[in-house]
Each structure stands twice: as structure tokens, then as C-alpha cells.
N, CA, C, O and CB atoms as a CASP TS submission, in Angstrom:
PFRMAT TS
TARGET T0000
AUTHOR 0000-0000-0000
METHOD Language model
MODEL 1
PARENT N/A
ATOM      1  N   MET     1      17.189  -1.273   7.215  1.00  0.00           N
ATOM      2  CA  MET     1      18.551  -0.416   7.281  1.00  0.00           C
ATOM      3  C   MET     1      19.192  -1.280   6.369  1.00  0.00           C
ATOM      4  O   MET     1      19.242  -2.502   6.229  1.00  0.00           O
ATOM      5  CB  MET     1      19.401  -0.210   8.816  1.00  0.00           C
ATOM      6  N   LEU     2      19.920   0.217   5.479  1.00  0.00           N
ATOM      7  CA  LEU     2      19.855   0.167   4.107  1.00  0.00           C
ATOM      8  C   LEU     2      21.747  -0.545   4.531  1.00  0.00           C
ATOM      9  O   LEU     2      22.347  -0.361   5.590  1.00  0.00           O
ATOM     10  CB  LEU     2      19.376   2.022   3.017  1.00  0.00           C
ATOM     11  N   SER     3      22.244  -1.313   3.330  1.00  0.00           N
ATOM     12  CA  SER     3      23.338  -1.825   3.517  1.00  0.00           C
ATOM     13  C   SER     3      24.522  -0.666   3.105  1.00  0.00           C
ATOM     14  O   SER     3      25.638  -1.082   2.794  1.00  0.00           O
ATOM     15  CB  SER     3      23.321  -3.134   2.753  1.00  0.00           C
ATOM     16  N   GLU     4      24.255   0.762   3.111  1.00  0.00           N
ATOM     17  CA  GLU     4      24.737   1.833   3.033  1.00  0.00           C
ATOM     18  C   GLU     4      24.890   2.959   2.796  1.00  0.00           C
ATOM     19  O   GLU     4      25.159   2.689   1.625  1.00  0.00           O
ATOM     20  CB  GLU     4      25.025   1.772   2.895  1.00  0.00           C
ATOM     21  N   ILE     5      24.982   4.154   2.822  1.00  0.00           N
ATOM     22  CA  ILE     5      23.792   5.820   2.919  1.00  0.00           C
ATOM     23  C   ILE     5      23.804   5.108   0.914  1.00  0.00           C
ATOM     24  O   ILE     5      24.558   4.511   0.145  1.00  0.00           O
ATOM     25  CB  ILE     5      25.015   8.542   3.577  1.00  0.00           C
ATOM     26  N   TYR     6      22.348   5.750   0.946  1.00  0.00           N
ATOM     27  CA  TYR     6      22.056   5.673  -0.634  1.00  0.00           C
ATOM     28  C   TYR     6      22.787   7.066  -0.781  1.00  0.00           C
ATOM     29  O   TYR     6      22.770   7.872   0.149  1.00  0.00           O
ATOM     30  CB  TYR     6      20.206   5.574  -1.247  1.00  0.00           C
ATOM     31  N   ASP     7      23.513   7.361  -2.134  1.00  0.00           N
ATOM     32  CA  ASP     7      24.050   8.433  -2.977  1.00  0.00           C
ATOM     33  C   ASP     7      23.467   8.660  -4.142  1.00  0.00           C
ATOM     34  O   ASP     7      24.151   8.209  -5.061  1.00  0.00           O
ATOM     35  CB  ASP     7      25.286   8.269  -3.262  1.00  0.00           C
ATOM     36  N   ASN     8      22.402   9.217  -4.520  1.00  0.00           N
ATOM     37  CA  ASN     8      21.687   8.894  -6.102  1.00  0.00           C
ATOM     38  C   ASN     8      22.685  10.504  -6.531  1.00  0.00           C
ATOM     39  O   ASN     8      22.335  11.543  -5.971  1.00  0.00           O
ATOM     40  CB  ASN     8      19.176   8.941  -6.286  1.00  0.00           C
ATOM     41  N   ASN     9      23.680  10.527  -7.360  1.00  0.00           N
ATOM     42  CA  ASN     9      23.667  12.106  -8.217  1.00  0.00           C
ATOM     43  C   ASN     9      23.469  13.294  -6.700  1.00  0.00           C
ATOM     44  O   ASN     9      22.823  14.340  -6.644  1.00  0.00           O
ATOM     45  CB  ASN     9      21.778  12.251  -9.698  1.00  0.00           C
ATOM     46  N   GLY    10      24.345  12.576  -5.562  1.00  0.00           N
ATOM     47  CA  GLY    10      24.773  13.770  -4.880  1.00  0.00           C
ATOM     48  C   GLY    10      23.124  14.112  -4.027  1.00  0.00           C
ATOM     49  O   GLY    10      22.921  15.110  -3.335  1.00  0.00           O
ATOM     50  N   ARG    11      22.106  13.017  -4.303  1.00  0.00           N
ATOM     51  CA  ARG    11      21.039  13.728  -3.299  1.00  0.00           C
ATOM     52  C   ARG    11      21.293  12.263  -2.454  1.00  0.00           C
ATOM     53  O   ARG    11      21.439  11.110  -2.859  1.00  0.00           O
ATOM     54  CB  ARG    11      19.089  14.249  -3.991  1.00  0.00           C
ATOM     55  N   ARG    12      21.275  12.844  -1.127  1.00  0.00           N
ATOM     56  CA  ARG    12      22.372  11.328  -0.326  1.00  0.00           C
ATOM     57  C   ARG    12      21.292  11.535   1.233  1.00  0.00           C
ATOM     58  O   ARG    12      20.823  12.557   1.731  1.00  0.00           O
ATOM     59  CB  ARG    12      25.053  11.856   0.109  1.00  0.00           C
ATOM     60  N   PHE    13      21.234  10.660   1.486  1.00  0.00           N
ATOM     61  CA  PHE    13      20.369  10.046   2.827  1.00  0.00           C
ATOM     62  C   PHE    13      21.583  10.184   3.980  1.00  0.00           C
ATOM     63  O   PHE    13      22.715   9.754   3.760  1.00  0.00           O
ATOM     64  CB  PHE    13      19.740   8.093   2.600  1.00  0.00           C
ATOM     65  N   SER    14      21.252  10.751   5.070  1.00  0.00           N
ATOM     66  CA  SER    14      21.870  11.288   5.877  1.00  0.00           C
ATOM     67  C   SER    14      22.093  10.126   7.415  1.00  0.00           C
ATOM     68  O   SER    14      22.803  10.243   8.414  1.00  0.00           O
ATOM     69  CB  SER    14      21.073  12.671   5.991  1.00  0.00           C
ATOM     70  N   THR    15      20.936   8.857   6.895  1.00  0.00           N
ATOM     71  CA  THR    15      21.653   7.131   7.829  1.00  0.00           C
ATOM     72  C   THR    15      20.683   6.269   6.780  1.00  0.00           C
ATOM     73  O   THR    15      19.744   6.307   5.984  1.00  0.00           O
ATOM     74  CB  THR    15      21.061   6.707  10.263  1.00  0.00           C
ATOM     75  N   ASN    16      21.940   5.266   7.604  1.00  0.00           N
ATOM     76  CA  ASN    16      20.959   3.924   6.541  1.00  0.00           C
ATOM     77  C   ASN    16      20.304   3.422   7.150  1.00  0.00           C
ATOM     78  O   ASN    16      19.956   2.309   6.756  1.00  0.00           O
ATOM     79  CB  ASN    16      21.543   2.680   5.834  1.00  0.00           C
ATOM     80  N   PHE    17      19.729   3.948   8.501  1.00  0.00           N
ATOM     81  CA  PHE    17      18.276   3.486   9.032  1.00  0.00           C
ATOM     82  C   PHE    17      16.743   4.361   7.992  1.00  0.00           C
ATOM     83  O   PHE    17      16.317   5.425   8.442  1.00  0.00           O
ATOM     84  CB  PHE    17      18.271   4.107  11.049  1.00  0.00           C
ATOM     85  N   GLN    18      16.309   3.965   7.119  1.00  0.00           N
ATOM     86  CA  GLN    18      14.867   4.396   6.420  1.00  0.00           C
ATOM     87  C   GLN    18      13.329   3.583   6.718  1.00  0.00           C
ATOM     88  O   GLN    18      13.326   2.364   6.886  1.00  0.00           O
ATOM     89  CB  GLN    18      15.136   4.204   4.793  1.00  0.00           C
ATOM     90  N   PHE    19      12.273   4.244   6.755  1.00  0.00           N
ATOM     91  CA  PHE    19      11.302   4.001   6.241  1.00  0.00           C
ATOM     92  C   PHE    19      10.679   4.325   4.861  1.00  0.00           C
ATOM     93  O   PHE    19      10.523   5.311   4.142  1.00  0.00           O
ATOM     94  CB  PHE    19      10.796   4.282   6.967  1.00  0.00           C
ATOM     95  N   GLY    20      10.277   2.414   4.849  1.00  0.00           N
ATOM     96  CA  GLY    20       9.358   2.524   3.451  1.00  0.00           C
ATOM     97  C   GLY    20       8.235   2.163   3.770  1.00  0.00           C
ATOM     98  O   GLY    20       7.747   1.550   4.719  1.00  0.00           O
ATOM     99  N   ASP    21       7.682   2.867   2.359  1.00  0.00           N
ATOM    100  CA  ASP    21       5.794   2.650   2.443  1.00  0.00           C
ATOM    101  C   ASP    21       4.934   3.097   1.411  1.00  0.00           C
ATOM    102  O   ASP    21       4.405   4.112   0.958  1.00  0.00           O
ATOM    103  CB  ASP    21       5.078   3.463   3.649  1.00  0.00           C
ATOM    104  N   HIS    22       5.069   1.490   1.196  1.00  0.00           N
ATOM    105  CA  HIS    22       4.868   0.667  -0.604  1.00  0.00           C
ATOM    106  C   HIS    22       2.637   0.734   0.084  1.00  0.00           C
ATOM    107  O   HIS    22       1.933   0.790   1.092  1.00  0.00           O
ATOM    108  CB  HIS    22       6.220  -2.257  -0.921  1.00  0.00           C
ATOM    109  N   ILE    23       2.568   0.638  -2.091  1.00  0.00           N
ATOM    110  CA  ILE    23       1.069   0.681  -2.292  1.00  0.00           C
ATOM    111  C   ILE    23       1.535  -0.026  -3.891  1.00  0.00           C
ATOM    112  O   ILE    23       2.452  -0.012  -4.713  1.00  0.00           O
ATOM    113  CB  ILE    23       0.088   2.539  -2.147  1.00  0.00           C
ATOM    114  N   GLY    24      -0.195  -0.793  -3.561  1.00  0.00           N
ATOM    115  CA  GLY    24       0.389  -1.371  -5.257  1.00  0.00           C
ATOM    116  C   GLY    24      -0.919  -2.543  -5.150  1.00  0.00           C
ATOM    117  O   GLY    24      -1.435  -3.277  -4.306  1.00  0.00           O
ATOM    118  N   ALA    25      -1.050  -2.220  -6.444  1.00  0.00           N
ATOM    119  CA  ALA    25      -2.463  -3.199  -7.060  1.00  0.00           C
ATOM    120  C   ALA    25      -1.734  -4.230  -8.306  1.00  0.00           C
ATOM    121  O   ALA    25      -0.723  -4.014  -8.975  1.00  0.00           O
ATOM    122  CB  ALA    25      -4.000  -1.911  -8.000  1.00  0.00           C
ATOM    123  N   GLY    26      -2.722  -5.480  -8.320  1.00  0.00           N
ATOM    124  CA  GLY    26      -2.602  -6.252  -9.490  1.00  0.00           C
ATOM    125  C   GLY    26      -3.196  -7.304  -9.952  1.00  0.00           C
ATOM    126  O   GLY    26      -4.167  -7.661  -9.284  1.00  0.00           O
ATOM    127  N   TYR    27      -2.885  -8.085 -11.101  1.00  0.00           N
ATOM    128  CA  TYR    27      -4.094  -9.035 -11.561  1.00  0.00           C
ATOM    129  C   TYR    27      -3.220 -10.104 -11.935  1.00  0.00           C
ATOM    130  O   TYR    27      -2.056 -10.047 -12.331  1.00  0.00           O
ATOM    131  CB  TYR    27      -5.174  -8.498 -12.857  1.00  0.00           C
ATOM    132  N   VAL    28      -4.076 -11.229 -11.719  1.00  0.00           N
ATOM    133  CA  VAL    28      -4.136 -12.511 -12.600  1.00  0.00           C
ATOM    134  C   VAL    28      -5.114 -12.840 -13.326  1.00  0.00           C
ATOM    135  O   VAL    28      -6.328 -12.856 -13.125  1.00  0.00           O
ATOM    136  CB  VAL    28      -4.014 -13.537 -11.990  1.00  0.00           C
ATOM    137  N   LEU    29      -4.266 -13.191 -14.478  1.00  0.00           N
ATOM    138  CA  LEU    29      -5.663 -13.588 -15.365  1.00  0.00           C
ATOM    139  C   LEU    29      -5.523 -15.102 -15.727  1.00  0.00           C
ATOM    140  O   LEU    29      -4.444 -15.626 -16.004  1.00  0.00           O
ATOM    141  CB  LEU    29      -5.834 -12.627 -16.938  1.00  0.00           C
ATOM    142  N   ALA    30      -6.720 -15.750 -15.697  1.00  0.00           N
ATOM    143  CA  ALA    30      -6.789 -17.669 -15.978  1.00  0.00           C
ATOM    144  C   ALA    30      -5.469 -17.605 -16.725  1.00  0.00           C
ATOM    145  O   ALA    30      -4.686 -18.348 -16.133  1.00  0.00           O
ATOM    146  CB  ALA    30      -8.388 -18.548 -17.207  1.00  0.00           C
ATOM    147  N   ASN    31      -5.102 -17.243 -17.388  1.00  0.00           N
ATOM    148  CA  ASN    31      -4.300 -17.582 -19.174  1.00  0.00           C
ATOM    149  C   ASN    31      -2.877 -17.527 -18.398  1.00  0.00           C
ATOM    150  O   ASN    31      -1.847 -17.826 -19.003  1.00  0.00           O
ATOM    151  CB  ASN    31      -4.517 -15.961 -20.916  1.00  0.00           C
ATOM    152  N   GLY    32      -2.857 -17.134 -17.042  1.00  0.00           N
ATOM    153  CA  GLY    32      -1.295 -17.623 -15.905  1.00  0.00           C
ATOM    154  C   GLY    32      -0.220 -16.450 -16.414  1.00  0.00           C
ATOM    155  O   GLY    32       1.011 -16.457 -16.408  1.00  0.00           O
ATOM    156  N   TRP    33      -1.241 -15.375 -16.885  1.00  0.00           N
ATOM    157  CA  TRP    33      -0.402 -14.062 -16.782  1.00  0.00           C
ATOM    158  C   TRP    33      -0.526 -13.063 -15.627  1.00  0.00           C
ATOM    159  O   TRP    33      -1.653 -12.639 -15.370  1.00  0.00           O
ATOM    160  CB  TRP    33      -0.684 -13.284 -17.931  1.00  0.00           C
ATOM    161  N   ASP    34       0.709 -12.573 -14.779  1.00  0.00           N
ATOM    162  CA  ASP    34       0.789 -11.502 -13.599  1.00  0.00           C
ATOM    163  C   ASP    34       0.638 -10.351 -13.874  1.00  0.00           C
ATOM    164  O   ASP    34       1.747  -9.841 -13.712  1.00  0.00           O
ATOM    165  CB  ASP    34       1.878 -11.426 -12.929  1.00  0.00           C
ATOM    166  N   PHE    35      -0.557  -9.064 -14.428  1.00  0.00           N
ATOM    167  CA  PHE    35      -0.260  -7.503 -14.091  1.00  0.00           C
ATOM    168  C   PHE    35      -0.001  -7.161 -12.991  1.00  0.00           C
ATOM    169  O   PHE    35      -0.556  -7.756 -12.067  1.00  0.00           O
ATOM    170  CB  PHE    35      -1.164  -6.660 -14.320  1.00  0.00           C
ATOM    171  N   SER    36       0.796  -6.241 -12.750  1.00  0.00           N
ATOM    172  CA  SER    36       0.820  -5.142 -10.893  1.00  0.00           C
ATOM    173  C   SER    36       1.634  -4.188 -11.098  1.00  0.00           C
ATOM    174  O   SER    36       2.368  -4.026 -12.072  1.00  0.00           O
ATOM    175  CB  SER    36       1.556  -5.917  -9.219  1.00  0.00           C
ATOM    176  N   PHE    37       1.482  -3.378  -9.941  1.00  0.00           N
ATOM    177  CA  PHE    37       2.286  -1.806 -10.355  1.00  0.00           C
ATOM    178  C   PHE    37       2.289  -1.515  -8.863  1.00  0.00           C
ATOM    179  O   PHE    37       1.309  -1.431  -8.123  1.00  0.00           O
ATOM    180  CB  PHE    37       1.302  -0.369 -11.531  1.00  0.00           C
ATOM    181  N   LYS    38       3.809  -1.352  -8.503  1.00  0.00           N
ATOM    182  CA  LYS    38       3.685  -0.973  -6.891  1.00  0.00           C
ATOM    183  C   LYS    38       4.802   0.191  -6.766  1.00  0.00           C
ATOM    184  O   LYS    38       5.861   0.309  -7.382  1.00  0.00           O
ATOM    185  CB  LYS    38       4.076  -2.446  -5.713  1.00  0.00           C
ATOM    186  N   TYR    39       4.314   0.887  -5.922  1.00  0.00           N
ATOM    187  CA  TYR    39       4.765   2.455  -5.769  1.00  0.00           C
ATOM    188  C   TYR    39       4.740   2.459  -4.721  1.00  0.00           C
ATOM    189  O   TYR    39       3.748   2.199  -4.040  1.00  0.00           O
ATOM    190  CB  TYR    39       4.078   3.622  -6.273  1.00  0.00           C
ATOM    191  N   GLN    40       6.531   2.947  -4.064  1.00  0.00           N
ATOM    192  CA  GLN    40       7.682   2.714  -2.896  1.00  0.00           C
ATOM    193  C   GLN    40       7.911   4.151  -2.686  1.00  0.00           C
ATOM    194  O   GLN    40       8.372   4.820  -3.611  1.00  0.00           O
ATOM    195  CB  GLN    40       9.219   1.789  -3.342  1.00  0.00           C
ATOM    196  N   HIS    41       7.707   4.537  -1.867  1.00  0.00           N
ATOM    197  CA  HIS    41       8.417   5.927  -1.128  1.00  0.00           C
ATOM    198  C   HIS    41       9.515   4.986   0.374  1.00  0.00           C
ATOM    199  O   HIS    41       9.181   3.946   0.942  1.00  0.00           O
ATOM    200  CB  HIS    41       6.606   7.374  -0.241  1.00  0.00           C
ATOM    201  N   TYR    42      10.901   5.886   0.660  1.00  0.00           N
ATOM    202  CA  TYR    42      12.044   5.713   1.254  1.00  0.00           C
ATOM    203  C   TYR    42      12.251   7.017   1.483  1.00  0.00           C
ATOM    204  O   TYR    42      12.183   7.962   0.697  1.00  0.00           O
ATOM    205  CB  TYR    42      13.055   4.990   0.579  1.00  0.00           C
ATOM    206  N   SER    43      12.643   6.975   3.202  1.00  0.00           N
ATOM    207  CA  SER    43      12.943   8.035   3.744  1.00  0.00           C
ATOM    208  C   SER    43      13.379   8.236   5.433  1.00  0.00           C
ATOM    209  O   SER    43      13.556   7.085   5.831  1.00  0.00           O
ATOM    210  CB  SER    43      11.898   8.686   3.373  1.00  0.00           C
ATOM    211  N   ASN    44      13.466   8.573   5.838  1.00  0.00           N
ATOM    212  CA  ASN    44      14.140   8.689   7.157  1.00  0.00           C
ATOM    213  C   ASN    44      13.320   8.802   8.198  1.00  0.00           C
ATOM    214  O   ASN    44      13.332   7.989   9.123  1.00  0.00           O
ATOM    215  CB  ASN    44      14.983   9.733   7.243  1.00  0.00           C
ATOM    216  N   GLY    45      12.352  10.053   8.134  1.00  0.00           N
ATOM    217  CA  GLY    45      11.083   9.777   8.389  1.00  0.00           C
ATOM    218  C   GLY    45      11.433  11.734   9.303  1.00  0.00           C
ATOM    219  O   GLY    45      10.622  12.355   9.989  1.00  0.00           O
ATOM    220  N   GLY    46      12.986  12.204   8.891  1.00  0.00           N
ATOM    221  CA  GLY    46      12.676  13.100   9.836  1.00  0.00           C
ATOM    222  C   GLY    46      13.600  13.358  10.441  1.00  0.00           C
ATOM    223  O   GLY    46      14.141  14.452  10.604  1.00  0.00           O
ATOM    224  N   ILE    47      13.887  12.255  10.870  1.00  0.00           N
ATOM    225  CA  ILE    47      15.321  11.666  11.993  1.00  0.00           C
ATOM    226  C   ILE    47      16.835  12.451  12.189  1.00  0.00           C
ATOM    227  O   ILE    47      17.610  12.614  13.132  1.00  0.00           O
ATOM    228  CB  ILE    47      15.898  10.081  11.349  1.00  0.00           C
ATOM    229  N   ARG    48      16.802  12.790  10.937  1.00  0.00           N
ATOM    230  CA  ARG    48      17.771  13.298  10.967  1.00  0.00           C
ATOM    231  C   ARG    48      18.206  14.242   9.610  1.00  0.00           C
ATOM    232  O   ARG    48      17.820  13.693   8.578  1.00  0.00           O
ATOM    233  CB  ARG    48      18.505  12.303  11.315  1.00  0.00           C
ATOM    234  N   HIS    49      18.733  15.197   9.431  1.00  0.00           N
ATOM    235  CA  HIS    49      18.940  15.803   8.139  1.00  0.00           C
ATOM    236  C   HIS    49      20.407  16.479   7.308  1.00  0.00           C
ATOM    237  O   HIS    49      21.246  17.359   7.499  1.00  0.00           O
ATOM    238  CB  HIS    49      18.048  16.787   8.292  1.00  0.00           C
ATOM    239  N   PRO    50      20.048  15.361   6.226  1.00  0.00           N
ATOM    240  CA  PRO    50      19.150  15.924   4.665  1.00  0.00           C
ATOM    241  C   PRO    50      18.497  14.769   5.345  1.00  0.00           C
ATOM    242  O   PRO    50      18.821  14.219   6.398  1.00  0.00           O
ATOM    243  CB  PRO    50      19.820  15.919   2.591  1.00  0.00           C
ATOM    244  N   ASN    51      16.989  14.376   4.096  1.00  0.00           N
ATOM    245  CA  ASN    51      15.970  13.885   4.043  1.00  0.00           C
ATOM    246  C   ASN    51      15.380  14.139   2.715  1.00  0.00           C
ATOM    247  O   ASN    51      14.274  14.656   2.559  1.00  0.00           O
ATOM    248  CB  ASN    51      15.323  14.239   5.050  1.00  0.00           C
ATOM    249  N   PRO    52      16.178  13.747   1.744  1.00  0.00           N
ATOM    250  CA  PRO    52      15.419  13.666   0.429  1.00  0.00           C
ATOM    251  C   PRO    52      14.528  13.253  -0.099  1.00  0.00           C
ATOM    252  O   PRO    52      13.933  13.885  -0.971  1.00  0.00           O
ATOM    253  CB  PRO    52      15.760  13.394  -0.173  1.00  0.00           C
ATOM    254  N   GLY    53      14.058  11.563   0.464  1.00  0.00           N
ATOM    255  CA  GLY    53      13.695  10.373   0.670  1.00  0.00           C
ATOM    256  C   GLY    53      13.672  10.339  -0.973  1.00  0.00           C
ATOM    257  O   GLY    53      13.986  11.271  -1.713  1.00  0.00           O
ATOM    258  N   ILE    54      13.196   8.965  -1.375  1.00  0.00           N
ATOM    259  CA  ILE    54      13.249   8.329  -2.350  1.00  0.00           C
ATOM    260  C   ILE    54      12.071   7.795  -3.057  1.00  0.00           C
ATOM    261  O   ILE    54      11.579   6.737  -2.666  1.00  0.00           O
ATOM    262  CB  ILE    54      13.957   7.566  -2.069  1.00  0.00           C
ATOM    263  N   ASN    55      11.457   8.582  -4.300  1.00  0.00           N
ATOM    264  CA  ASN    55      10.177   7.728  -4.512  1.00  0.00           C
ATOM    265  C   ASN    55      10.994   6.248  -6.012  1.00  0.00           C
ATOM    266  O   ASN    55      11.950   6.311  -6.784  1.00  0.00           O
ATOM    267  CB  ASN    55       8.446   9.262  -5.332  1.00  0.00           C
ATOM    268  N   TYR    56       9.874   5.084  -5.704  1.00  0.00           N
ATOM    269  CA  TYR    56      10.416   4.277  -7.056  1.00  0.00           C
ATOM    270  C   TYR    56       8.812   3.764  -7.766  1.00  0.00           C
ATOM    271  O   TYR    56       7.861   3.446  -7.052  1.00  0.00           O
ATOM    272  CB  TYR    56      11.661   2.607  -6.525  1.00  0.00           C
ATOM    273  N   ALA    57       8.775   3.768  -9.025  1.00  0.00           N
ATOM    274  CA  ALA    57       6.459   3.717  -9.696  1.00  0.00           C
ATOM    275  C   ALA    57       7.989   2.006 -10.003  1.00  0.00           C
ATOM    276  O   ALA    57       9.189   2.029 -10.275  1.00  0.00           O
ATOM    277  CB  ALA    57       4.976   5.625 -12.266  1.00  0.00           C
ATOM    278  N   VAL    58       7.033   0.905  -9.760  1.00  0.00           N
ATOM    279  CA  VAL    58       7.812  -0.840 -10.729  1.00  0.00           C
ATOM    280  C   VAL    58       5.976  -1.140 -10.887  1.00  0.00           C
ATOM    281  O   VAL    58       5.020  -1.167 -10.112  1.00  0.00           O
ATOM    282  CB  VAL    58       9.257  -2.776  -9.190  1.00  0.00           C
ATOM    283  N   LEU    59       6.238  -1.362 -12.609  1.00  0.00           N
ATOM    284  CA  LEU    59       5.430  -2.146 -13.226  1.00  0.00           C
ATOM    285  C   LEU    59       5.668  -3.571 -13.540  1.00  0.00           C
ATOM    286  O   LEU    59       6.618  -3.567 -14.324  1.00  0.00           O
ATOM    287  CB  LEU    59       5.211  -1.588 -14.186  1.00  0.00           C
ATOM    288  N   LYS    60       5.297  -4.762 -13.332  1.00  0.00           N
ATOM    289  CA  LYS    60       5.319  -5.958 -13.427  1.00  0.00           C
ATOM    290  C   LYS    60       4.312  -6.875 -13.923  1.00  0.00           C
ATOM    291  O   LYS    60       3.148  -7.087 -13.583  1.00  0.00           O
ATOM    292  CB  LYS    60       5.581  -6.203 -12.498  1.00  0.00           C
ATOM    293  N   ALA    61       5.409  -7.584 -15.227  1.00  0.00           N
ATOM    294  CA  ALA    61       4.130  -8.234 -15.994  1.00  0.00           C
ATOM    295  C   ALA    61       4.435  -9.659 -15.789  1.00  0.00           C
ATOM    296  O   ALA    61       4.755 -10.012 -16.924  1.00  0.00           O
ATOM    297  CB  ALA    61       3.953  -7.850 -17.719  1.00  0.00           C
ATOM    298  N   THR    62       4.512 -10.503 -15.163  1.00  0.00           N
ATOM    299  CA  THR    62       5.092 -12.452 -15.384  1.00  0.00           C
ATOM    300  C   THR    62       3.791 -13.361 -16.254  1.00  0.00           C
ATOM    301  O   THR    62       2.636 -13.133 -16.614  1.00  0.00           O
ATOM    302  CB  THR    62       5.253 -13.529 -13.254  1.00  0.00           C
ATOM    303  N   TYR    63       4.511 -14.196 -16.305  1.00  0.00           N
ATOM    304  CA  TYR    63       4.018 -15.049 -17.337  1.00  0.00           C
ATOM    305  C   TYR    63       4.353 -16.492 -16.539  1.00  0.00           C
ATOM    306  O   TYR    63       5.533 -16.812 -16.397  1.00  0.00           O
ATOM    307  CB  TYR    63       4.821 -14.780 -18.936  1.00  0.00           C
ATOM    308  N   MET    64       3.267 -17.364 -16.016  1.00  0.00           N
ATOM    309  CA  MET    64       3.315 -18.867 -14.968  1.00  0.00           C
ATOM    310  C   MET    64       3.285 -19.613 -16.126  1.00  0.00           C
ATOM    311  O   MET    64       2.269 -19.391 -16.785  1.00  0.00           O
ATOM    312  CB  MET    64       1.889 -19.332 -13.699  1.00  0.00           C
ATOM    313  N   PHE    65       4.095 -20.482 -16.643  1.00  0.00           N
ATOM    314  CA  PHE    65       3.997 -21.553 -17.230  1.00  0.00           C
ATOM    315  C   PHE    65       4.482 -23.145 -17.040  1.00  0.00           C
ATOM    316  O   PHE    65       4.177 -23.988 -17.884  1.00  0.00           O
ATOM    317  CB  PHE    65       4.341 -21.146 -18.060  1.00  0.00           C
TER
END
């Protein structure tokens, strides 16, 4: 459930209720670095139109000390 209806330059969701699919992979090195990639997709699953959906690709690099 999104707090507000998502609107990105006219690509407006029709509901606050959204489904999310996520997939990712990562690797932690012995020297404290952590690298990962995640792909996310959000849409309302066709329960109401318009249903443009949105995709995110996230890269992360973290160093633990």
C-alpha cells in the first residue's frame, strides 16, 4: 500500500494498492565490501486501469568497517 497514488510525469497509478516483484543477487567480499543488484517491479496486477507499472534497477556497494 503506497501512502499516495504514484504519479511520475503523467504515468499515474490508478490505486494506492500495488504488488511488488523483486529479484536480486549480491556478493560479500572478505575485505568488508558488499556488492548487490536488485530489480523491482510494481503494479496493481490489473485490478484497475490505468496500470502502467514501474520498474527499478538498484545497484548497491557497501563497505563495513
